N, C-alpha and C positions, 0 to 999 in steps of 0.2 A: 529659480523663479519664485516669486512671492505667491503665497496662497491665494490672494485676491485675484492675481492675474490668471492663475491656473483655473480657479473656479469660473471666471468670466469666459473661459474658452469652451465651457460645456454648454451646448445648445440644447435646451429642453424641448424645443419644437422643431428640431431638425429632421425628424423621421428616423434618426439613428439612435438606438437604445443608449441610455446613460452609461451602462456598464461597458459597452463597446467603445464609447468615446473615451472613457477613463482608461481602458486597456490601451487604446491608441496613444493617449497622452503618455502613459508609462513607457510604451515602446519608443516614442519620440525622445523621451528623456534618456533612455538607455542608449539609443543610436547617437544622441548628441554627446555622450560621454559623461552624463551626470552621475551615472552609477558604474563603477568598475565591475569587472567580472567577479562573481562570488560576493559582491557587496549585498548587504541587507537592505531591503525596502523598509521605509518607515512603517510603524504599526498601522493596522487597519483604521483605528480611531483617528490617527493623525492624517491619514489619507482622506478619510471621510470629511474631516474638517477642511482640509485643503481644497477639495473639489466641491464642497457644499452639498454632499449627498449623505445617505445613511450608510452604515457599515455593511449592510447586506449587498448594496450595489457595488461597493468596493470589493467585497468578497467574491462576487460574480466575475468581476474584471480579473482579479488575481487568479481565480480558478481557471478561467479561459487561457490565460498566459502560461499557467502551469501545464495545461493539456497541450498547448502549442509548443512546449519545449523551451520557452523563453525564461521562465522562472522555475524554481523548485521550492516546495514548502516542506519544512521540517517541524514535526510536532514539538511544541514547547520551545522552539528556537526562533521561528519566524520564517520569512520568505526571502529567498536569495536570487540574485541574477545569475542565470546559467550562461547566457550568451550576450555579449556586449555589442558585437559588430554584426552587421548584415554581410552576406556574401556579395561580392561585386561581380556581376556577370557581364562580360564585354560583348558588345554587338558590333561587328565590323565586317570586313571583306570575307574573312574565314571564321564564321561563328561555329564553334564546336563546344558541346557540353563538357566533355572531360577536360580538354585543355584549357577551357575558359575558367574553370575553377581550380586548376592546378596551382599548388602553392598555398591555397586557402583551406583545402580539405585533404585528408589522407586517402579517402576512398570515394569513388564516384562510379555510378553505373546507371543504365536506363532499363526499366522494367516494362515489358510489353503487357498491357492490361487487357486489351481486346483488339480484334481486327475484323474487317468486313470488306466485301466487294460491293460497291454501290455505283449509282449513276452520278456523274459529276454535276454538282449544282453550278449555277452561273458563276459564282465567285471562284470556285475551285477550277472550273473550266478556264476562266480568264487567267488565273494564276499559272496554270500549267500549259496554257496556249493550246487547249483542246476544244473540240466541239462540245457544247452542252449535252449531257447525257452519256458521254463516253464513259466506259467502265473504268473506275479507279479503285485503288486499294486504300482504305483508311486504317491507319494505325493509331491506337490510343496508348500513350506511354506515360510513365512517371519517371522523372529524374530524381535520383537519391544521392545525397552526399553525407558521408559519415552516418549512415542509417536514418537520415531525416529527409522527408520529401521536400524538394525545392522547386519542382516544376511539374506541370501536367500539360501534355500536348496532344493535339490531334494533327496528324500529317497525312497528306494524300499523295499518291504516286500513280502514274498511268499503269493500269492493270496489265495490258499487253506487254509492255516493256519490262515491268518489274514483277512478273508473276512469281509468287513464292517469297516475296520480300518479308512477309509476316513471319514465316518459319525461320528465315535467316536472322531477322531481328531478335526473335526469341532465343536463338542460339548465341548470337554475338553480343547482345546488349549494347549495340553501338550503331547509330545511323551511318556514320562514316564507313565502318567496316562492312555494313550491309550493302551500301551503295557500291563499294569496291567490288563486291561479288558480281555485280551487274555491269562491270566495266567502267564505272565512274570513279576514276582515281583521284579526282579533285573537283571541288565545286565551290562556287562563290555566292555570297549573299547579294542578290540583285536589289531587293527592297525590303524594308521593315517599316511597319506602321504600328505605333505604340499608343496604348490607351490604358485606362484603369477602370475597374468596376468592382462592385461587391461580388464576392465569391458565390457561385451557384451551388446547388446541392451536391453535384458531382465533385466540384472543387473542395467543398467542405469535407467530404468523405475521403477523397484520395490524397489531399494535402494535409489532413488532420488539422482543420481550421474550425473556428467557432463562428456562428452566424454573425454577420456584419463585417467580417474580415475583408480586406481589400486585396485584389489580385492585380498585378500588372500584366497586360496582354500584349503580346508581340505577334503580329500577323506578318508572315515572311514568305518570300519566294527565293529558293536557291536554284542556281543554274550551273551548267557545266562551263568550263573555261571558254567554250565557243558560244555561250549564250543560250543553250537549250535548257528549258526548265526541267528540273528533276523532282522538285518537292515544293508543295505548298503547305504551310503549317500555321497553326494558331497555338501559341504556348502561353500558359498562365503561370506566373510566379507569385508566391505569397509575399506581399509587400513588406511584412515584418521580418522576413528572412533574407530577402534578395533585393539588391538595387541593380538597375540596368545602367551600364556604362557604354555610351555611344562613342564610336570612333569612325573615321572616314571610311565609307564603303568603297 
């Protein structure tokens, strides 16, 4: 893409910092295949000219992408592309974290960050087909693939039915295995609502992102094969690492 075209895509009054916009432009170029894995990025001075900004702004963008694991910087040699492709996460009738990324990563697991018993809010109650205020268990988890965080989720379960699911989740590292302990041998995706937003403070910390990063949000309801809700969840995926692939539910 010509330098003039690239510079014109930077919006100085958009409310999004210039360095974040440049980082996103670089991510887009990597995802589009403009840079092969391990390829060197152009020098900072060339990027600054291309985007119409100063070198400090370019340096901030590169630093963010290095921290996010997209680029690596080598003293005296330059900056290189670490990862060219985003992971493709399928959302369909049987959406599963581990099997969904199978063949793309060598190691996958889910880490339990925290858990709590609370009263169901209106949206959680509707998702689980419960009365508002019913006790539910909330699990906060992080999905990791090859040592990198690729998702952060909050999921809710009826407390009476799934008492102790937090301990089981901490032991198994798997939602599917945990539900199986409670007699749910199979479950289906009833609905998924997708959106995108800027990462909040918890997303930045748990997903190792920089301010201004975009997360893809999937709000979902999973049900047993006879249609009884078992899980209501909201999962955030870092847009620079994961793309969501929809199939028929």
